[in-house]
N, C-alpha and C positions, 0 to 999 in steps of 0.2 A: 503493500499499499504505499503510495506516494502522498506527500503532504508538507506540511510545516509543524515544526515542534520549537519550543523555547528552551533554551539551555541556560541555566542561572548558575553564575559562579561568583563565590566570595572571594574577596581580596585577602582574607586572612585565615591562616592554617594554624590550628592549635599546636604549639610545640610539645604539649605533654602527653599527645598520642602519637602513635607510629605514623609515618608519613602516608600510608594507603588509608587508613581510617580516616586521618585529617581531611585528606583529599576528597574522600567520598562523602563526609559530613558537610563539605563545602560546597557541593555542587548538587543540581537537581534538573530534572527535566520534565516540563509540562506540555500539553497540547493546546493550551489557549493562554492568551496573554494575561488575562485578570489573574489566573492561577500563578503564573509566573511572577507577577508584581507582587502578590502578597508573599509567594514564597521567598523572593528576594528580601522583602522586609524582614522575613522571619529569619532566615540563613544569616543575613548580614547583622542581625541585632539593631535593626534600624528604626528608631523611635521618630524621628523627624526628618523625613526624606526631603531631599532639596528639589526633587520634582515630584508632581502630584501623578496620580493615575493617568488622567487625561493627557498631561504634557509627556508622560513616559510612553503612552500609545502613540502619539503623534510622531514622536522620535523614531520609534520602532518601526512605524509604517513607511517612514522616510528613510531612514539610514539602514534598517535591518538590525540595530544594536543600540542599547541605551545603558548608560553607567548611572547607578543612583548613589548617591553620598548621603551620609548622615550630617545634618548641620550641626548637631551637639558633639559629635567626635569624628574619629578618623575611619569609621567603617565604609567600606565601599563595595558595591555589588554590580556585576554587569549582567545583562539579559541579552542573548543573542538569538536572532531568528534564524533557524537553520532548516534545510530541507531534510525531509525524513524519506529513507528509501527502504 
């Protein structure tokens, strides 16, 4: 089945866990953007995103990728629109 999905990648890895587990915990894949946006906020522990849902949706539609940063800290998460094969 072809289509699109969204890959969510956090910029932070937990140094207390082994590399594989930390990498697995900092990534996710969803089939729709709304789920990807809220997953990004959860994975990145972002309380105050610098871009809202509608702004992020506009960017993902135009550029196929968006970076969401936390206004209160240094957390950062990327959402990438990729083709699914």
